[in-house]
C-alpha positions in Angstrom: 134.1 31.5 -243.8 133.6 29.2 -240.8 130.9 29.8 -238.2 133.5 30.6 -235.6 135.2 33.3 -237.7 131.8 34.7 -238.7 130.8 35.1 -235.0 134.2 36.6 -234.2 133.8 39.2 -236.9 130.3 40.0 -235.6 131.5 40.4 -232.1 134.3 42.7 -233.3 132.0 44.8 -235.4 129.6 45.0 -232.5 132.3 46.0 -230.1 133.4 48.7 -232.5 129.9 50.0 -232.8 129.4 50.1 -229.0 132.7 51.8 -228.5 131.5 54.6 -230.9 128.6 55.3 -228.5 128.9 57.3 -225.4 126.7 58.1 -222.4 124.5 61.1 -222.8 125.8 64.1 -220.9 123.2 66.8 -220.7 124.1 70.5 -221.3 125.3 72.3 -218.1 122.4 74.7 -218.3 119.9 71.9 -218.3 121.6 70.4 -215.2 121.6 73.8 -213.5 117.9 74.3 -214.2 117.0 70.9 -212.9 119.1 71.5 -209.8 116.9 74.5 -209.0 114.1 72.0 -208.4 116.0 70.3 -205.6 115.8 73.0 -203.1 114.3 73.0 -199.6 115.7 76.3 -198.2 112.2 77.4 -197.2 112.4 74.8 -194.4 116.1 75.3 -193.4 115.6 79.1 -193.3 112.6 78.7 -190.9 114.6 76.3 -188.8 117.5 78.8 -188.4 118.4 79.2 -184.7 116.9 76.0 -183.5 118.1 72.4 -183.4 117.5 71.1 -187.0 116.6 67.6 -185.9 114.0 68.9 -183.5 112.6 71.0 -186.3 112.4 68.0 -188.6 110.8 65.9 -185.9 108.2 68.6 -185.4 107.6 68.5 -189.1 106.8 64.8 -189.0 104.0 65.5 -186.5 102.3 67.8 -189.1 102.3 65.0 -191.7 98.8 64.2 -193.0 97.7 60.6 -192.4 97.9 59.8 -196.2 101.6 60.7 -196.1 101.4 64.2 -197.7 102.1 67.6 -196.4 100.3 70.9 -196.9 102.1 73.9 -198.4 103.6 77.0 -196.8 104.0 75.2 -193.4 107.7 76.0 -192.7 107.0 78.4 -189.8 104.5 76.0 -188.2 107.1 73.3 -188.1 108.9 75.2 -185.4 106.4 73.7 -183.0 104.9 70.2 -182.9 101.4 69.7 -184.1 98.9 70.2 -181.2 95.5 69.8 -182.8 93.3 71.2 -185.6 93.4 70.9 -189.4 96.8 70.1 -191.0 95.7 71.4 -194.3 93.7 74.4 -195.5 92.3 72.4 -198.4 89.7 69.8 -197.8 89.1 66.6 -199.6 85.9 66.1 -201.6 84.5 63.9 -198.9 86.2 65.8 -196.0 89.6 65.5 -194.3 93.0 67.0 -194.8 94.5 67.2 -198.3 98.2 66.6 -199.1 99.7 68.4 -202.0 102.8 68.8 -204.2 101.9 72.5 -205.0 104.6 75.1 -204.1 107.2 72.3 -203.5 105.0 70.8 -200.6 105.8 67.2 -199.6 108.7 67.2 -202.1 110.9 69.5 -200.0 109.9 67.7 -196.8 111.1 64.4 -198.3 114.5 65.9 -199.2 115.0 67.2 -195.7 113.9 64.0 -194.1 116.3 62.0 -196.2 119.2 64.4 -195.4 118.6 64.4 -191.6 118.2 60.6 -191.6 121.7 60.3 -193.0 123.2 62.9 -190.7 121.5 62.6 -187.3 123.1 60.5 -184.5 119.8 60.3 -182.5 118.3 56.8 -183.1 114.8 58.0 -182.1 114.9 60.8 -184.6 116.4 58.5 -187.2 113.5 56.0 -186.9 110.9 58.8 -187.0 112.5 60.3 -190.1 112.5 57.0 -192.0 108.9 56.3 -191.2 107.8 59.8 -192.2 109.8 59.6 -195.4 108.3 56.3 -196.5 104.8 57.6 -195.8 105.5 60.6 -198.1 107.0 58.3 -200.7 103.9 56.2 -200.7 101.8 59.3 -201.0 103.5 60.1 -204.3 103.1 56.6 -205.6 99.4 56.5 -204.5 98.5 59.9 -205.9 100.0 59.1 -209.4 97.2 58.4 -211.9 97.2 55.1 -213.8 98.3 57.1 -217.0 101.4 58.3 -215.1 100.5 61.9 -214.4 100.7 63.6 -211.0 97.8 65.7 -209.8 98.2 68.7 -207.5 96.5 67.1 -204.5 95.5 63.8 -203.0 92.8 62.7 -202.2 90.6 64.3 -204.8 89.5 67.9 -204.1 86.7 68.0 -206.7 88.1 70.9 -208.8 91.0 71.7 -211.1 93.5 70.5 -208.5 92.6 66.9 -209.5 94.1 67.4 -213.0 97.7 66.4 -213.8 99.5 69.6 -212.7 102.5 71.2 -214.5 101.6 74.6 -213.0 104.4 76.1 -211.0 106.5 73.0 -212.0 104.6 70.9 -209.5 104.9 67.6 -211.4 108.4 68.3 -212.7 109.7 69.0 -209.1 108.2 65.7 -208.0 109.8 63.9 -211.0 113.3 65.3 -210.2 112.9 63.8 -206.6 111.6 60.6 -208.0 114.6 60.4 -210.4 117.0 61.0 -207.5 115.4 58.3 -205.4 115.5 55.8 -208.3 119.1 56.6 -209.0 120.3 56.7 -205.3 121.3 60.3 -205.7 122.2 62.1 -202.4 120.5 62.5 -200.0 118.6 59.3 -201.1 121.7 57.1 -201.1 121.0 55.4 -197.8 118.9 52.6 -196.4 116.0 55.0 -195.8 114.3 53.2 -198.7 114.5 49.5 -199.6 115.3 48.2 -203.1 111.8 47.0 -203.8 110.3 50.4 -203.2 113.1 52.1 -205.1 112.2 49.9 -208.1 108.6 51.0 -207.8 109.7 54.6 -207.9 111.7 53.9 -211.1 108.6 52.4 -212.7 106.5 55.3 -211.6 109.0 57.7 -213.1 108.9 55.9 -216.4 105.1 56.2 -216.5 105.3 59.9 -215.6 107.7 60.5 -218.6 105.4 58.6 -220.9 102.5 60.8 -219.7 104.5 64.0 -220.6 105.3 62.7 -224.1 101.6 61.8 -224.7 100.3 65.1 -223.3 102.5 67.3 -225.6 100.2 69.4 -227.8 100.3 68.8 -231.5 99.4 71.5 -234.1 99.3 70.5 -237.7 101.4 67.5 -237.1 104.1 69.4 -235.2 104.9 68.8 -231.6 104.6 72.1 -229.6 104.4 72.5 -225.8 102.1 71.7 -222.8 99.2 73.2 -220.9 99.6 74.0 -217.2 97.0 71.2 -216.5 96.1 68.1 -218.4 93.4 65.6 -218.1 94.4 62.6 -216.1 92.8 60.1 -218.5 93.0 61.4 -222.0 96.0 63.9 -221.7 94.1 66.9 -223.2 94.6 70.4 -221.9 92.4 71.4 -219.0 91.5 74.8 -217.4 92.3 75.8 -213.8 91.0 79.1 -212.3 88.5 81.2 -214.3 91.2 83.2 -216.1 93.5 80.2 -216.7 91.8 78.6 -219.7 92.9 75.6 -221.7 96.0 76.8 -223.5 99.6 76.2 -224.6 101.7 77.5 -221.7 104.8 79.6 -222.4 105.8 79.4 -218.8 105.2 75.9 -217.4 106.3 74.2 -220.6 109.9 75.3 -220.1 110.3 73.2 -216.9 109.1 70.1 -218.8 111.7 70.7 -221.5 114.5 71.2 -219.0 113.6 67.9 -217.4 113.4 65.9 -220.6 116.7 67.5 -221.8 118.3 66.3 -218.6 116.9 62.8 -218.7 119.8 60.3 -219.3 117.9 58.0 -221.6 117.5 60.1 -224.7 115.1 58.0 -226.7 113.9 59.1 -230.1 110.6 60.2 -228.6 112.3 62.4 -226.0 114.5 64.0 -228.6 111.5 64.8 -230.8 109.6 66.3 -227.8 112.6 68.5 -226.9 113.2 69.6 -230.5 109.5 70.3 -231.1 109.2 72.4 -228.0 112.4 74.4 -228.9 111.0 75.0 -232.4 107.8 76.3 -230.9 109.7 78.7 -228.6 111.6 80.0 -231.7 108.4 80.5 -233.6 106.6 82.4 -230.8 109.5 84.6 -229.5 108.5 88.3 -229.2 111.4 90.8 -229.4 111.4 94.4 -228.2 108.6 94.1 -225.7 108.6 94.0 -221.9 105.8 93.1 -219.5 105.6 95.6 -216.6 103.5 93.7 -214.0 103.6 96.6 -211.5 102.1 99.0 -214.0 100.1 96.4 -215.8 101.4 97.4 -219.2 103.4 96.0 -222.2 106.2 98.5 -222.9 108.6 98.7 -225.8 112.2 97.9 -224.7 115.0 97.3 -227.2 116.7 93.9 -226.9 114.1 92.5 -224.5 112.4 89.2 -225.4 109.3 87.6 -224.0 106.7 84.8 -224.4 103.1 85.1 -223.3 101.7 82.9 -220.6 98.7 81.6 -222.6 98.3 80.6 -226.3 95.4 79.0 -228.0 95.5 75.2 -228.0 95.0 74.9 -231.7 97.1 77.8 -232.9 99.8 80.2 -231.7 97.5 83.2 -230.9 98.2 84.5 -227.4 95.3 85.7 -225.2 94.4 87.2 -221.9 91.4 86.5 -219.7 89.6 88.1 -216.7 88.0 86.5 -213.7 84.7 86.1 -215.5 86.2 83.4 -217.6 86.1 82.5 -221.3 83.6 85.3 -222.3 86.4 87.8 -221.5 89.1 86.1 -223.5 90.9 88.8 -225.6 94.2 89.8 -227.3 93.6 93.4 -226.2 95.3 93.6 -222.8 93.6 96.9 -221.9 90.2 95.1 -222.0 90.8 93.0 -218.8 90.5 94.6 -215.4 93.2 96.5 -213.7 93.2 94.0 -210.9 94.1 91.2 -213.3 96.5 93.3 -215.4 98.7 93.9 -212.3 97.8 90.7 -210.4 99.2 88.1 -212.7 102.3 87.2 -214.6 101.0 87.4 -218.2 104.4 87.2 -219.9 108.0 86.7 -219.3 111.4 85.5 -220.7 110.5 81.9 -220.5 112.4 80.6 -223.5 115.7 82.4 -224.0 117.7 80.0 -221.9 116.2 77.1 -223.8 117.1 78.6 -227.2 120.6 79.4 -226.1 121.0 75.7 -225.0 119.8 74.2 -228.2 123.3 73.9 -229.8 124.8 72.3 -226.7 121.9 69.8 -226.6 122.3 68.8 -230.2 126.1 68.4 -229.7 125.4 66.2 -226.6 123.1 64.0 -228.8 125.8 63.8 -231.5 128.4 62.8 -228.9 126.1 60.2 -227.5 125.6 58.7 -231.0 129.2 59.0 -232.0 128.6 61.3 -234.8 129.9 64.5 -233.3 132.5 66.4 -235.3 134.1 69.3 -233.4 133.9 72.6 -235.2 137.1 74.1 -236.6 138.9 76.3 -234.1 138.1 80.0 -234.4 140.5 82.0 -236.6 143.3 84.0 -235.1 142.5 87.5 -236.4 144.8 90.3 -237.2 142.2 93.1 -237.7 139.7 91.6 -240.2 142.2 89.1 -241.7 143.4 85.8 -240.5 146.9 86.2 -239.0 149.8 84.8 -241.0 151.4 83.6 -237.8 150.7 83.8 -234.0 151.6 82.8 -230.5 149.0 81.3 -228.2 148.8 83.3 -225.0 149.8 80.2 -222.9 153.0 79.6 -225.0 155.1 82.2 -223.1 158.7 82.0 -222.2 158.2 83.3 -218.7 155.4 84.8 -216.6 154.8 86.4 -213.2 151.3 85.0 -213.2 149.7 81.8 -214.6 148.3 80.2 -217.7 144.5 79.8 -217.5 141.6 78.5 -219.4 138.8 79.4 -217.0 137.1 82.3 -218.8 135.5 81.2 -222.1 135.8 82.8 -225.5 139.6 82.6 -226.0 141.2 81.1 -229.0 143.6 78.2 -228.6 144.4 76.5 -225.3 144.1 79.4 -222.9 145.4 82.8 -222.0 148.1 84.4 -219.9 146.9 86.0 -216.6 149.6 88.0 -214.9 149.5 88.9 -211.2 147.4 91.8 -210.1 150.3 94.2 -209.4 152.6 96.7 -211.1 155.6 95.0 -212.6 154.0 91.7 -213.3 154.9 90.4 -216.7 154.7 87.8 -219.4 157.4 87.2 -222.1 157.0 85.8 -225.6 159.8 84.8 -228.0 159.9 85.8 -231.7 162.5 85.7 -234.5 162.8 88.5 -237.0 164.2 87.6 -240.4 165.3 91.2 -240.9 165.4 94.3 -238.7 162.5 96.7 -239.0 159.1 97.7 -237.8 156.4 95.0 -237.2 152.7 95.3 -236.4 151.6 93.0 -233.5 147.9 92.3 -232.9 147.2 91.5 -229.2 143.9 89.7 -228.3 143.0 90.5 -224.7 140.2 90.6 -222.1 139.9 93.1 -219.4 136.9 92.6 -217.1 137.9 95.5 -214.9 136.1 98.8 -214.9 139.1 100.8 -216.3 141.9 100.5 -218.8 145.1 98.7 -217.7 148.5 99.9 -218.7 151.5 97.9 -220.0 154.9 98.3 -221.7 156.8 96.2 -224.1 160.6 95.8 -223.9 163.4 93.6 -225.2 166.0 93.4 -222.5 166.9 97.0 -221.6 165.3 98.4 -224.7 161.8 99.8 -224.4 159.7 99.2 -227.5 156.4 100.6 -226.2 156.3 102.6 -223.0 152.6 103.5 -222.5 150.4 100.8 -223.9 146.8 100.6 -222.7 144.3 97.7 -222.8 140.8 99.1 -222.5 138.0 97.5 -220.4 136.1 94.9 -222.3 133.4 94.8 -219.6 133.8 91.1 -218.9 136.7 88.6 -218.7 134.9 86.5 -221.3 134.8 89.4 -223.8 137.9 89.6 -226.0 139.1 92.5 -228.1 142.2 93.0 -230.4 144.5 96.0 -230.5 147.6 96.6 -232.7 151.0 98.1 -231.8 154.1 98.9 -233.8 157.4 97.7 -232.5 161.0 97.9 -233.9 162.9 94.6 -233.8 166.5 93.7 -234.6 167.3 90.7 -236.8 167.2 87.4 -234.9 165.6 86.1 -231.8 164.0 88.5 -229.2 162.0 88.0 -226.1 159.1 90.5 -225.9 158.4 91.3 -222.3 154.9 92.7 -221.6 155.0 94.4 -218.2 152.1 95.8 -216.2 152.1 99.5 -215.4 148.9 99.4 -213.5 148.4 98.3 -209.9 145.8 95.7 -211.0 148.2 94.1 -213.5 147.2 94.1 -217.2 144.6 92.4 -219.2 144.6 88.6 -219.9 146.4 87.9 -223.2 144.8 85.4 -225.6 147.3 85.6 -228.4 149.8 87.7 -230.3 149.4 87.7 -234.1 151.0 89.4 -237.1 150.8 89.5 -240.9 154.5 89.9 -241.8 156.2 86.9 -243.4 159.5 88.0 -241.9 158.5 87.4 -238.3 158.4 83.9 -236.7 157.1 82.5 -233.4 159.8 81.3 -231.0 163.4 80.6 -231.9 163.9 79.9 -235.6 167.1 79.0 -237.6 167.8 82.0 -239.9 170.5 80.3 -241.8 174.0 81.8 -242.4 172.9 85.3 -241.7 171.6 84.3 -238.3 174.9 82.8 -237.2 176.7 86.1 -237.1 173.9 88.6 -236.5 174.6 90.7 -233.4 171.8 90.3 -230.9 170.7 87.0 -232.2 171.4 83.3 -231.6 171.3 80.7 -234.3 169.2 77.8 -233.0 169.3 74.7 -235.1 166.3 72.4 -235.1 166.1 69.6 -232.6 166.6 66.2 -234.2 169.5 67.2 -236.4 171.9 64.5 -237.5 175.1 65.7 -235.7 176.2 67.9 -232.8 177.2 71.4 -233.9 179.1 74.3 -232.4 178.3 77.9 -233.0 179.2 81.4 -231.8 176.7 83.7 -230.2 177.8 87.4 -230.0 175.2 88.1 -227.4 171.8 89.6 -227.4 170.2 92.4 -225.4 168.9 91.0 -222.1 169.8 87.4 -223.2 172.7 85.0 -222.6 176.3 86.4 -222.8 178.5 86.0 -225.8 180.4 82.8 -226.2 180.8 79.5 -228.0 177.9 77.0 -227.7 177.4 73.3 -228.4 174.0 72.2 -229.6 173.6 68.4 -229.3 171.6 66.6 -231.9 168.8 66.1 -229.4 168.4 69.9 -229.3 170.0 70.6 -225.9 172.4 73.6 -225.8 175.6 73.9 -223.7 178.0 76.8 -223.4 181.5 75.5 -224.1 183.4 78.3 -222.2 181.4 78.3 -219.1 177.9 77.6 -217.7 175.0 78.6 -220.0 
């Protein structure tokens, strides 16, 4: 083989390999959870009733000289700064402290970027840009050399100086850093130059590496994170006296959501996410509920929870009082009533993560090109797979619409008739012989009460008083069975609403009889002369054919018809 041909083959193989890959698309739940870290409604709610640009300008006057903001300042921004401390926390050597606690600084950056884009006042625009870049430099400056973000800057001289995952402080900051680096709105303007944007991307990469290195390992297995970690050596660190070094059931969830949402799914990130999910599976507690108001753990069927704190080196949960480590206990009644009712000791921190695992693994498979879609769910007639069926969207006629909005259906969608008495949907079937047939109807009724319907063929009523019970949700599907009498040949089953709200959504019709077919089917010689049926020859036949139709109830009138070899049908003695 020549060199040219060898290179060509390599290029083709390489192109084929690349084509098999795909961009990582995170699960929708992960996207939604990360979106919740993009809020700034505390500020806009406080600004309600006043000029928003004036409010934001006032906000810039409260900015600390190092570029940060203090927390819970929304109401103070209604007026410009007029003197005094700008922060209730003091730096170790004096002066105001900026913080990312409780969304501080981060939400101000978002609102500044938004108003910079939208304001028409040039003076405001300049002030917003200056303030934003000071806040951005605050984030870059406070970041430790290892990549973690502390709660405050400058140093306060206590636990606030640790890298802080508590209340999702670092994760919220990282979401904003990601949006800035990616030019995601509202950071898609010239409020930031390309060089600084590049610095933010590098800072974000360092922050991700910090999270990966800080993940706690037990017996060789990746688990979760503490609410605080050491800035230099990544180890878990304590905060307040009752917040000891631990594995955190609460704060760790936010880290997993961020990593699951990160577009560059490296092997290290995948291992971190999978390890954390495995830990949440292992530590899940079922049938227990934490009643914070009463300060009790109560039995509750179906409820799940995770504890706030677990030992660093094992999965034993614990509680702690204000006197610190000497009060650590697994007996909740041994800590003071004030602590029992004054802290969130447990909650449903992991259910959403566990329910998103399958979607995450599928997203990874799609990214790598190894995803194989699961087989479609079976169309069931009772407990058996139906011999034949009609998808709910394959109707002949409808007063309504075909939809695929509500999940859980089988096939391509479902029929949704209009919400009124008399709305209908019609399906065609062909019976090889006259007789009684059992139909199985899959439906969803998210209304609070049953919805009535009838079934007819032309002027003949097959079922007058059918009822589709409430399934509680439009995504919950049930199956009912009905008995109907059919003549030989083709019939159009008309389902008509007898309730003012219409009837339930229909997913499919199914049956077990080998003598019933979906749609129009050629029944052979018997079908040509059967009263009430039409012989329909398959499209693509070799020649044109004539046939006689003696008429069917509610259908076309009797007459002579020509069916072309392309399947089109014309009535010879008049319009069809």
